[in-house]
MIDOSE-1310 file (N, C-alpha, C; in nm, 2 decimals, decimal comma, always signed):
residues 40
mpnk	-10,24/+12,99/+1,54/-10,27/+13,06/+1,66/-10,15/+13,05/+1,76; -10,10/+13,16/+1,81/-9,99/+13,15/+1,90/-10,03/+13,09/+2,04; -9,94/+13,02/+2,10/-9,97/+12,97/+2,24/-9,98/+13,08/+2,34; -10,08/+13,07/+2,42/-10,11/+13,17/+2,53/-10,07/+13,12/+2,66
ratv	-10,04/+12,99/+2,67/-10,02/+12,92/+2,80/-9,88/+12,85/+2,79; -9,79/+12,88/+2,88/-9,66/+12,81/+2,88/-9,63/+12,78/+3,03; -9,56/+12,67/+3,05/-9,51/+12,63/+3,18/-9,36/+12,61/+3,16; -9,29/+12,66/+3,25/-9,14/+12,66/+3,24/-9,09/+12,58/+3,37
vidr	-9,01/+12,48/+3,34/-8,94/+12,41/+3,46/-8,80/+12,46/+3,46; -8,76/+12,51/+3,58/-8,63/+12,56/+3,60/-8,57/+12,49/+3,72; -8,44/+12,44/+3,70/-8,38/+12,37/+3,81/-8,32/+12,46/+3,91; -8,26/+12,41/+4,02/-8,21/+12,49/+4,13/-8,09/+12,57/+4,09
egiv	-8,03/+12,54/+3,98/-7,91/+12,62/+3,93/-7,96/+12,73/+3,84; -8,09/+12,74/+3,81/-8,15/+12,84/+3,72/-8,15/+12,81/+3,58; -8,13/+12,68/+3,55/-8,13/+12,63/+3,41/-8,27/+12,59/+3,37; -8,31/+12,64/+3,26/-8,45/+12,61/+3,20/-8,44/+12,46/+3,15
rkvi	-8,51/+12,37/+3,21/-8,51/+12,23/+3,17/-8,62/+12,20/+3,07; -8,73/+12,27/+3,07/-8,84/+12,24/+2,98/-8,93/+12,36/+2,97; -8,98/+12,38/+2,85/-9,08/+12,48/+2,82/-9,20/+12,40/+2,76; -9,31/+12,40/+2,82/-9,43/+12,33/+2,77/-9,53/+12,44/+2,73
aael	-9,56/+12,43/+2,60/-9,66/+12,53/+2,54/-9,76/+12,45/+2,47; -9,88/+12,45/+2,53/-10,00/+12,38/+2,47/-10,12/+12,45/+2,50; -10,19/+12,50/+2,40/-10,31/+12,59/+2,42/-10,43/+12,51/+2,47; -10,45/+12,39/+2,41/-10,57/+12,32/+2,44/-10,56/+12,20/+2,54
diaq	-10,44/+12,15/+2,55/-10,42/+12,03/+2,64/-10,36/+12,08/+2,77; -10,44/+12,12/+2,86/-10,39/+12,18/+2,99/-10,32/+12,07/+3,07; -10,38/+11,95/+3,07/-10,32/+11,84/+3,15/-10,17/+11,80/+3,10; -10,14/+11,84/+2,97/-10,01/+11,81/+2,92/-9,91/+11,89/+3,00
hare	-9,94/+12,01/+3,04/-9,84/+12,09/+3,12/-9,80/+12,02/+3,25; -9,90/+11,97/+3,33/-9,87/+11,90/+3,45/-9,80/+11,77/+3,43; -9,84/+11,70/+3,33/-9,78/+11,57/+3,30/-9,63/+11,58/+3,26; -9,61/+11,67/+3,17/-9,47/+11,69/+3,12/-9,38/+11,75/+3,23
alev	-9,43/+11,85/+3,31/-9,36/+11,91/+3,41/-9,32/+11,81/+3,52; -9,41/+11,72/+3,55/-9,38/+11,62/+3,66/-9,28/+11,52/+3,60; -9,28/+11,49/+3,47/-9,18/+11,40/+3,42/-9,04/+11,46/+3,43; -9,03/+11,59/+3,40/-8,90/+11,65/+3,41/-8,85/+11,66/+3,55
latl	-8,95/+11,70/+3,64/-8,91/+11,71/+3,78/-8,86/+11,58/+3,84; -8,92/+11,47/+3,79/-8,88/+11,34/+3,84/-8,73/+11,30/+3,81; -8,68/+11,37/+3,70/-8,54/+11,34/+3,66/-8,44/+11,43/+3,72; -8,48/+11,54/+3,79/-8,39/+11,63/+3,86/-8,34/+11,58/+3,99
């Protein structure tokens, strides 16, 4: 089954830093996005 939900983290320079694709684990999107944002 292809993913229907994706979250993309893009930094201020327009570089894609992370693409999170998880159909069933919605909390994973927030968790991983916050981890990446903490490193920027």
